[in-house]
C-alpha positions in Angstrom: 83.8 105.4 219.8 87.4 106.0 221.3 90.4 106.1 218.7 91.8 103.1 220.3 89.0 100.8 219.3 88.2 102.6 216.0 91.7 101.7 215.2 92.0 98.0 215.9 88.9 97.4 213.9 90.1 98.7 211.2 93.2 96.5 211.3 90.7 93.7 211.8 88.4 94.5 208.7 91.4 95.1 206.4 92.9 91.7 207.5 89.5 90.4 206.4 89.6 91.8 203.1 93.4 90.9 202.2 93.7 87.2 204.2 92.9 83.4 202.0 90.3 81.0 203.8 90.7 77.2 203.7 87.7 76.8 202.8 89.0 77.2 199.1 91.9 74.5 198.9 89.3 71.3 199.3 87.5 72.6 196.2 90.1 73.5 193.9 91.7 70.6 195.0 89.0 68.5 193.9 89.1 70.2 190.5 92.7 69.7 189.3 92.2 65.4 190.4 89.6 65.6 188.3 91.0 67.5 185.2 94.0 65.0 185.3 91.4 62.4 185.4 89.8 63.5 182.4 93.4 63.9 181.1 94.5 60.5 182.0 91.4 59.1 180.5 92.6 60.7 177.3 95.3 59.9 177.5 95.0 56.2 178.0 92.3 55.7 175.7 92.3 52.8 173.0 91.2 53.0 169.9 88.5 51.0 168.8 87.9 48.3 166.3 85.2 46.5 164.3 85.6 42.5 163.7 82.8 40.8 161.4 82.3 37.1 162.8 79.9 34.3 162.2 79.3 32.6 165.4 79.6 35.2 168.7 78.8 32.2 170.7 80.8 32.7 174.8 81.0 36.3 173.8 80.3 38.8 176.5 79.8 42.7 176.2 82.8 44.3 178.4 84.5 40.3 179.7 85.4 39.3 176.8 89.3 40.2 176.7 91.9 40.7 172.8 94.5 38.4 173.7 98.0 38.3 171.9 100.5 35.6 173.1 98.4 35.4 176.7 98.3 39.0 177.5 95.6 41.3 177.7 95.7 44.0 174.8 91.9 45.6 174.8 87.8 43.3 175.7 85.2 43.5 173.8 83.0 47.0 174.5 79.9 45.7 172.3 78.2 42.9 170.1 75.3 43.8 167.9 74.5 42.2 164.5 76.0 43.8 161.7 74.2 46.1 159.3 75.5 45.0 156.2 75.3 40.9 156.5 72.3 40.5 159.2 73.6 36.4 159.0 77.5 37.9 160.8 77.8 39.5 164.2 80.2 42.7 165.0 82.2 43.0 167.6 83.4 46.9 168.9 86.6 46.2 170.5 88.8 48.9 172.4 92.3 48.5 172.0 94.6 49.3 174.5 96.3 52.5 173.6 100.1 51.1 173.6 98.8 48.2 170.9 96.5 50.6 168.9 98.9 51.6 166.5 100.3 47.8 166.1 96.9 46.0 166.6 95.1 49.0 163.9 96.9 47.7 160.9 95.9 45.9 157.4 96.3 42.6 157.2 95.8 41.4 160.4 93.9 37.7 161.4 91.6 37.7 164.6 89.7 34.1 165.0 87.9 33.4 167.9 90.0 31.1 171.3 87.9 28.1 172.2 87.9 24.9 173.5 88.4 22.4 170.2 89.2 18.3 170.5 89.8 16.6 166.9 91.3 13.4 166.2 95.1 15.5 165.4 95.1 17.9 168.5 93.2 19.2 171.8 93.5 23.4 171.8 91.8 25.9 173.8 91.7 24.1 176.9 92.5 27.2 179.2 89.5 28.5 178.1 87.8 26.2 180.0 88.4 28.5 182.9 88.9 31.9 181.4 86.4 31.6 179.3 86.2 32.3 175.4 88.0 35.0 174.1 90.1 36.6 170.8 93.0 36.0 169.9 95.1 38.6 167.0 97.9 38.2 164.8 100.1 40.5 163.2 100.3 40.9 159.8 104.4 41.2 159.8 106.9 39.5 162.0 109.3 42.5 163.0 107.5 45.9 163.9 109.2 48.9 161.5 107.6 46.3 159.4 104.1 46.0 160.9 104.3 49.9 161.1 104.9 50.6 158.0 101.2 48.9 156.8 98.2 50.6 155.9 96.0 52.0 158.7 92.8 49.7 158.8 90.3 49.4 161.9 87.1 46.7 160.1 88.4 43.3 160.1 87.5 40.2 159.5 87.6 36.9 161.8 88.5 33.5 160.9 86.8 30.6 161.2 90.7 28.3 162.4 94.0 29.6 163.7 96.2 30.9 160.8 99.6 29.1 160.3 101.9 30.9 163.5 104.7 32.8 161.6 106.5 33.7 164.8 106.7 30.0 165.3 110.2 28.7 165.0 110.7 26.3 161.7 110.2 25.6 158.1 106.7 26.8 156.9 106.5 25.4 153.3 103.3 24.1 151.3 102.8 21.3 149.3 100.2 21.2 146.9 97.9 18.3 145.8 94.8 17.5 143.3 93.3 14.3 145.4 94.8 14.1 148.4 92.9 17.1 149.9 92.4 13.7 153.0 95.1 14.7 154.9 93.6 16.4 158.5 95.8 19.4 159.8 97.5 18.4 162.4 98.3 15.3 160.6 102.4 14.4 161.0 105.4 15.3 158.7 107.5 12.7 158.8 110.9 11.4 157.3 112.1 7.9 157.3 108.3 7.6 160.0 110.6 10.0 163.0 108.0 12.5 163.1 109.8 16.1 162.0 106.6 18.9 161.4 103.1 18.8 161.7 100.2 20.1 159.2 99.1 23.5 159.9 96.6 24.7 157.4 94.9 23.7 154.2 92.5 25.1 151.8 91.9 25.0 147.6 94.6 26.8 145.8 92.7 30.4 144.5 92.1 28.5 141.0 89.5 26.7 143.2 91.5 22.9 141.2 94.0 22.1 143.4 94.9 22.4 147.5 97.6 24.1 149.7 98.3 22.6 152.3 100.7 24.2 154.6 103.3 22.1 156.8 106.0 23.7 159.5 108.7 21.5 160.2 110.6 21.6 163.1 113.8 24.0 163.3 115.9 21.1 164.4 114.7 19.5 161.1 115.4 22.1 158.6 118.6 20.9 157.3 116.4 18.0 155.6 114.7 19.6 153.0 116.1 20.8 150.3 114.8 21.6 146.9 115.2 18.7 145.7 113.0 16.7 148.2 110.0 14.5 147.9 106.7 14.6 149.6 104.4 12.6 149.5 101.3 10.8 151.2 101.9 8.1 153.4 99.2 5.2 153.5 98.2 4.4 156.4 97.9 0.6 155.8 99.8 -1.2 152.8 99.7 -4.6 151.4 101.1 -6.5 149.6 99.8 -9.5 148.4 101.4 -12.9 146.9 101.0 -16.5 146.4 103.4 -17.6 148.7 102.8 -14.3 151.4 100.5 -11.2 152.5 102.6 -8.4 153.9 100.8 -5.3 155.6 102.6 -2.3 156.5 101.8 -0.1 159.3 102.2 3.6 159.7 102.0 5.5 162.9 98.6 5.8 164.7 98.3 9.3 164.0 99.1 8.6 160.2 96.4 5.9 160.2 93.6 8.0 161.9 94.4 12.0 159.8 96.4 11.3 157.4 100.4 12.6 156.9 103.3 13.5 154.3 106.5 11.8 154.0 110.1 13.7 152.8 111.9 12.0 150.8 115.6 12.6 149.6 117.4 10.7 147.5 121.5 11.3 146.2 120.2 13.9 144.0 118.1 15.7 146.7 120.9 16.2 149.0 123.3 17.8 146.9 120.8 20.2 146.1 120.6 23.6 147.9 118.4 23.6 151.4 114.9 24.8 151.0 114.3 29.0 151.9 111.1 29.3 154.4 107.4 29.4 151.8 109.2 27.4 149.4 106.3 25.5 147.6 106.7 21.7 146.6 104.4 19.1 145.0 102.6 16.0 147.5 103.0 12.7 145.6 100.0 10.3 145.8 102.7 8.0 147.1 106.4 6.8 148.1 105.8 4.7 144.5 105.3 8.2 142.2 108.1 9.8 143.2 109.9 6.6 141.4 107.8 7.3 138.0 109.3 9.6 135.2 107.2 12.4 134.9 105.9 11.5 131.6 103.0 9.1 130.9 103.0 6.3 128.5 99.5 5.7 126.5 98.2 2.1 125.7 95.7 1.1 123.2 93.6 -2.4 123.3 90.9 -3.7 122.6 90.0 -6.7 123.8 88.7 -7.0 127.6 91.3 -6.4 130.1 89.8 -6.6 133.4 92.2 -3.6 134.5 92.0 -1.3 137.8 93.5 2.2 137.9 95.7 3.0 140.7 96.5 -1.2 141.7 97.1 -3.1 138.8 100.9 -2.7 138.1 103.4 -2.7 134.9 105.9 -5.5 134.4 109.2 -5.3 132.2 110.6 -9.1 132.4 108.3 -9.5 136.0 110.0 -7.2 137.7 107.3 -4.7 139.0 108.4 -1.4 136.8 105.3 0.7 137.1 101.2 1.4 138.2 98.4 2.4 135.7 97.2 5.8 136.6 94.1 5.9 133.8 91.5 3.6 131.7 89.0 5.4 129.4 87.2 3.7 126.5 86.5 5.4 123.3 83.2 4.0 122.1 83.6 5.4 118.2 86.9 3.3 118.1 85.8 0.5 120.4 89.0 0.5 121.3 90.7 1.0 125.8 92.7 3.7 126.4 95.1 2.4 129.4 97.7 5.2 131.0 100.5 4.2 132.5 103.3 5.8 134.4 107.0 4.0 134.8 109.6 4.5 137.2 112.4 6.4 136.0 115.3 3.2 135.9 112.4 2.0 133.6 111.3 4.4 131.1 114.1 3.8 128.8 112.6 0.7 128.3 109.7 1.7 126.9 111.3 2.8 123.5 110.7 1.9 119.5 111.2 -2.2 120.4 109.0 -2.6 123.1 106.2 -4.6 123.0 103.8 -4.6 126.1 100.8 -7.3 126.3 98.6 -8.3 129.1 98.5 -10.9 131.4 95.7 -12.5 132.9 95.0 -16.6 133.5 95.2 -19.1 130.9 94.2 -22.6 131.1 96.4 -24.5 128.1 97.4 -27.8 127.1 100.8 -27.1 128.3 100.3 -25.9 131.3 98.4 -22.7 133.6 99.4 -19.6 132.8 99.4 -16.1 134.4 98.5 -18.0 138.1 99.6 -15.1 140.1 96.7 -13.1 138.2 94.3 -14.7 140.7 95.0 -13.2 143.5 96.4 -9.8 142.1 94.4 -9.5 139.1 95.8 -8.7 135.9 98.3 -6.8 134.6 100.7 -5.8 132.2 104.0 -6.6 131.1 106.6 -5.7 128.6 110.4 -6.1 127.1 112.6 -4.3 124.5 114.7 -5.8 122.1 117.0 -3.1 122.0 117.1 -1.2 125.9 119.0 1.6 123.8 116.6 2.3 121.3 115.0 5.8 121.1 111.7 6.2 123.3 108.6 6.0 122.4 104.8 7.0 124.2 102.5 5.5 122.2 102.3 1.7 122.2 99.8 -1.2 121.4 99.1 -3.6 124.3 99.2 -6.8 122.4 96.3 -9.3 124.3 99.4 -12.2 124.6 102.6 -12.7 124.2 105.9 -12.0 122.5 106.8 -14.0 119.6 109.1 -16.8 121.2 112.4 -17.0 119.2 112.6 -19.6 116.6 112.4 -19.9 112.6 109.3 -17.4 111.4 107.9 -18.8 108.3 104.4 -17.5 106.2 101.7 -20.6 105.6 98.8 -19.1 103.3 95.2 -21.5 103.5 92.2 -20.6 102.2 90.5 -21.8 105.0 91.8 -21.8 108.9 89.0 -24.4 110.1 89.7 -24.8 113.7 92.8 -23.2 114.4 94.1 -20.8 117.1 97.0 -18.7 117.9 99.3 -20.9 120.3 97.6 -24.0 118.4 101.0 -26.4 117.6 102.6 -27.5 114.9 103.6 -31.1 114.3 106.4 -33.2 113.3 105.4 -37.3 113.4 103.5 -35.9 116.7 105.9 -33.8 118.0 105.4 -30.6 118.6 107.9 -28.5 117.2 106.3 -24.8 117.0 103.2 -22.6 117.3 101.0 -20.4 115.8 102.2 -17.0 116.6 99.6 -14.9 114.4 97.0 -14.6 111.3 96.0 -12.7 109.3 93.1 -12.0 106.7 95.1 -10.9 103.1 93.8 -8.1 100.9 92.5 -10.3 98.4 89.9 -11.0 101.3 89.8 -15.3 100.4 93.1 -16.4 102.1 95.3 -16.3 105.5 98.3 -15.8 106.0 99.5 -17.7 109.6 102.9 -16.8 110.2 104.3 -20.1 112.5 107.4 -20.1 114.6 109.2 -23.4 114.7 111.7 -24.3 118.0 115.3 -24.1 116.5 116.5 -27.5 118.1 113.8 -29.0 115.0 114.5 -26.6 112.5 116.4 -29.2 110.8 113.1 -31.1 110.2 112.7 -28.4 107.7 113.2 -28.0 104.3 112.2 -26.9 100.5 110.3 -29.8 100.0 108.2 -30.1 103.7 104.9 -30.0 103.0 102.0 -28.7 105.5 98.6 -29.3 106.2 95.8 -29.5 108.7 95.7 -31.5 111.3 92.6 -30.2 113.3 89.7 -32.1 114.8 88.6 -35.7 113.4 89.5 -36.1 109.5 87.2 -38.8 107.9 89.2 -40.3 104.7 86.7 -42.8 102.6 87.0 -45.1 99.7 85.6 -48.2 98.4 87.8 -50.0 100.2 88.5 -48.4 103.5 87.8 -46.0 105.3 90.1 -44.0 107.7 89.7 -41.9 110.9 92.4 -38.9 112.2 91.7 -38.3 115.6 94.9 -36.7 115.9 96.0 -35.3 120.0 93.5 -34.3 122.3 95.2 -30.5 122.1 94.6 -31.0 117.8 91.1 -31.6 118.7 90.0 -28.8 120.4 92.5 -25.8 119.8 93.7 -27.3 116.1 97.0 -28.1 115.3 99.6 -28.4 111.7 101.0 -30.8 110.6 104.3 -31.5 108.9 105.5 -33.7 106.5 109.3 -33.6 104.4 109.9 -36.3 102.1 113.4 -35.0 101.0 116.7 -33.9 103.5 119.2 -35.3 100.3 120.6 -32.2 99.1 118.1 -29.8 100.4 118.7 -27.3 103.6 117.1 -24.4 102.7 114.0 -23.6 104.3 111.5 -21.2 102.2 109.7 -18.2 104.0 106.3 -19.1 102.3 104.3 -22.3 102.4 101.3 -23.1 101.3 98.6 -25.2 103.7 96.6 -28.2 102.6 93.7 -28.9 103.9 94.4 -33.0 104.4 97.3 -34.9 103.9 95.6 -36.6 101.0 96.0 -33.1 99.5 99.5 -33.4 100.1 99.8 -36.4 97.7 97.3 -35.3 94.9 99.8 -32.2 94.9 103.5 -33.8 95.0 101.8 -36.2 91.9 100.5 -32.9 89.9 104.2 -31.5 91.0 105.5 -34.2 88.8 106.0 -33.7 85.1 102.8 -34.2 82.8 100.2 -33.1 80.6 97.4 -30.5 80.7 94.9 -31.1 78.4 91.0 -29.2 78.2 88.0 -31.4 77.8 84.9 -29.7 76.0 82.3 -31.3 77.5 78.3 -31.0 76.5 77.4 -31.8 80.0 79.4 -32.1 83.1 77.1 -34.8 85.1 78.8 -36.3 88.0 82.2 -34.5 87.3 83.8 -32.2 89.7 87.6 -31.0 91.0 89.4 -34.0 92.1 87.4 -36.4 89.5 89.9 -39.3 88.7 91.3 -39.8 85.1 91.1 -43.5 84.2 94.0 -45.7 81.4 92.0 -48.8 81.9 91.0 -48.5 84.7 93.9 -47.6 86.1 94.0 -43.9 87.4 96.9 -41.7 85.7 95.4 -38.3 86.7 92.5 -36.1 87.8 90.0 -32.8 86.8 91.6 -29.7 88.3 88.5 -27.8 87.3 85.4 -27.1 85.7 84.1 -23.7 84.1 81.8 -22.8 81.5 83.6 -20.8 79.1 81.5 -17.8 77.9 82.9 -16.9 74.4 82.7 -20.3 73.4 78.9 -21.4 75.1 81.0 -24.5 75.7 81.0 -26.5 79.5 85.4 -27.1 79.4 87.5 -29.4 82.2 90.6 -29.1 82.8 92.8 -32.2 83.0 96.1 -33.2 84.4 97.8 -36.6 83.4 100.8 -37.8 85.5 104.2 -38.0 83.8 104.2 -41.8 83.3 101.0 -42.1 81.1 101.1 -39.0 79.0 102.9 -40.7 76.1 99.6 -42.4 76.4 97.5 -40.0 74.5 98.1 -38.8 71.1 96.1 -36.6 68.6 93.3 -38.8 68.0 93.0 -40.3 71.8 89.2 -40.1 72.1 87.8 -39.4 76.1 84.3 -40.4 77.7 82.5 -40.2 80.6 83.1 -42.8 82.7 80.6 -42.0 85.5 77.9 -43.9 86.4 76.0 -46.9 84.3 75.3 -47.3 80.5 72.3 -49.1 80.1 71.5 -50.0 76.1 68.6 -52.7 75.4 68.2 -53.6 71.4 67.0 -56.6 69.3 70.3 -58.7 70.7 69.4 -58.3 74.5 70.7 -56.0 77.6 74.0 -54.3 77.6 75.6 -52.9 80.6 78.9 -50.8 80.7 80.1 -49.7 83.3 84.4 -48.8 84.3 84.9 -49.5 88.1 82.5 -49.1 90.9 84.4 -45.6 91.8 83.6 -44.5 88.9 79.8 -45.0 89.1 80.0 -43.0 93.1 82.5 -40.4 92.4 82.3 -39.8 88.6 85.6 -40.0 86.2 87.2 -39.3 82.9 88.5 -42.5 81.0 90.0 -42.3 77.5 91.5 -45.0 74.7 93.6 -44.5 71.6 91.8 -46.3 68.7 95.4 -46.3 67.0 98.7 -45.4 68.0 101.0 -46.3 64.9 103.4 -42.9 63.9 101.3 -41.1 66.1 103.4 -38.5 68.5 102.3 -37.4 72.1 99.9 -35.1 72.1 101.6 -32.2 73.3 100.5 -29.4 76.3 97.3 -27.3 76.5 95.5 -29.4 73.7 92.2 -30.0 73.8 90.0 -32.7 72.8 86.3 -33.5 72.9 84.5 -35.5 75.9 81.7 -37.6 75.1 79.0 -38.9 77.2 79.3 -42.6 76.6 82.5 -45.0 75.6 80.6 -46.3 72.6 79.7 -42.9 71.4 83.6 -41.7 71.1 84.3 -45.2 69.6 81.5 -44.4 66.8 83.2 -41.4 65.8 84.3 -41.6 61.6 87.7 -40.7 60.4 88.3 -40.1 56.8 90.5 -42.9 55.1 91.8 -42.5 52.0 92.6 -46.1 49.9 94.6 -46.4 46.7 93.2 -48.8 43.7 93.2 -49.6 40.4 89.7 -49.0 40.2 86.4 -48.5 41.8 84.4 -51.4 40.3 81.9 -52.3 42.3 82.1 -49.6 45.2 79.0 -47.5 46.3 
C-alpha cells in the first residue's frame, strides 16, 4: 500500500471511531418523551375516594363525573358491590389532583343528582342531557377551615341534596312536634309574601320532634328577630257563624305542600336580629302564638261533646282560647279538659273565675246556646275580679253562673220535681229561679239555693212562707175538691211559690226558710206558730189516728195531732197534740180525751145506740175532748199528759173520788 493511501485509511478509521451517529437521536427523544409522560401522569395523578351509595341507577364506569358547582373535578372509575353491606354499592371515584386536597376531608357531603319532579320543585333537569352525576359539597365555607379538617377517603352518599351552606341568605332551624306534614320546598311567608323556603327536614336526635331547615332570602333577613314567631300556615281556614261562612285560602304552594308564616309583634321588632342557624319553635297556628305558655286544666263529670283542637273558649262571649286536649279518668269518672288562653285573657282565669259548658238548651224562657248547633259546644268563663291571683285548675260547670240577686236557702225533705232553673213565683209572677241544690249532711233533707231578682226582693221578708208548687196538686175534703195545676213550666220542671202575709214593720229577709210541701201545710204551720198548748196523750192503740189528724172541741177543729210514737221505757203509745191558743183555756186538769174516729155502735136491752162525732172523723180519724166540770179549774199547763180513751162513753164512765160532809151516815151503804 502506498504511503499516501495508508494515511488516508487511518484518517477515516479514526474519524468513524470518534463521531456520533444521527441514528441514536430518535430513540433518545422517544425515551425522554415517555419519561416525561410518566412523570406528568404521576404528577397529575388524582386521589381515589370511595363512596357508598344505596342506588347506582344511571351511574356508569368511567363516564359518570364528580361535579362541584357545575365543574367536573373527577369521575367514577369503578362500581362494585359493597363487601361490608351487599345491599349497597361502592363507587371508586378518582378526584383531580388539584381538587383532591379539598375533597378528601371529613364531613364533605356527596349525593347522586338525577331528574326529580315534586309538588314543590323540579330539580336535576340538566341530567336529562348530561346524564346522572355525583355532586359534592364541602363541609366548611372557607378553604382554610376546610383544609384544617381531618383527611378522609371513605364517604356515605346522602339520599337527597343537603342544605347549601354557600347559598346567600339566613339559614334557620324550626322545631315542631306534630306539624311534620310540611314538605321540602314549601314557602316561608311574611304577610303572605314569600321570603324563603323549606330546604330540608329530619327527625331530631331524640326522635321526639322534627327539625325543619329553612332559608330566608338575603334581602329579607332583617325581618327575622330573636323574638319572631314561626307558625304553620293553614291552607284553608273556615270560620262559620249563624249569619255567614268565611273561607280564607293561602297560596297554591302552601295548599299543596304546607307552609310556614313569620309573625312579628312590637316586642319582636325591639329584639336583636336573628343569627345564622338560630333555632325557633314552630307553633301549630297563628292563634297559638297569642296563647299563654301555661296550660289550664278543667274538670267536669257531665257529657260535653267538645272536640280537642276545634272547640273554643270564650270570655263573656269574646273568643279567648282553644281546647287542646281531652282525657277521661275512669277511676274518678271525670273528664279533664286542657285549654290554652290568649295572653291578654290569661289574667282573667283567676280565683274568682267561673267556667261553664255552653250547649243548646230548650227551656220555657227560650232557646239558649243556639250558636252551638253549627259551631258545636264551647266553654265560656267570667271573673268577678280581674285582678285576683291567677289559677290553673278549675271545675267546668254544666250550667251558667248564678244570676245576680238575693240568695236565700230553702230547706225541704223532698225535692219532688224541682230542678235547677225552676222558677220561684209570687202570685204567678216569676220573681226568681233555683240556682243549685244539695243533699245535707243528715242525708234526709235538702238545701235549695234560690236567687230572687233584685226588683222583687221587696216582696219578701221574715214572714214569707215558701211551698212546693210542682205539677198538679189535689186538695179534697167532704165539702170540696181543689185541683191546682200551676203553669206549664211548673208541671214539667217544678216550681216554688211564696206568700208574704205581713208587710207592715217587717222588712228584713231571712237567710234560710222552710220549704213546705203545699199551701195547706203553710196554713197548718201558721196555726202552730201561734200561742197554744202542747199535750201528750197516752193511748192503748192509735186506731186511724196519725200525724195531722184533727182535734175537736164541741165538733169544732181546735188543733191537730203532731206525731204518734211508741215510748219504749213506759211501753205505751203516745200522741203529741197541739191546741190553738183560743181553745187552750178549755183544757183543764180534769179534761177527758177520747178517740172520735169511726162509728161506735152499742146494742142493749134499751135498743141500738150509734155515736159518731162527724163525717170527717169517720174517714180521717180525730180526737175530741170535754170537761165534766170546770168549776174552780185552772187551764192546763203546757206539756201535760192525759189518757186517751177509746170512746166518749168510756171517758164518761170514769169515776172520781168525792168527799161529802154529813152529820151522820145513817142509811148509807
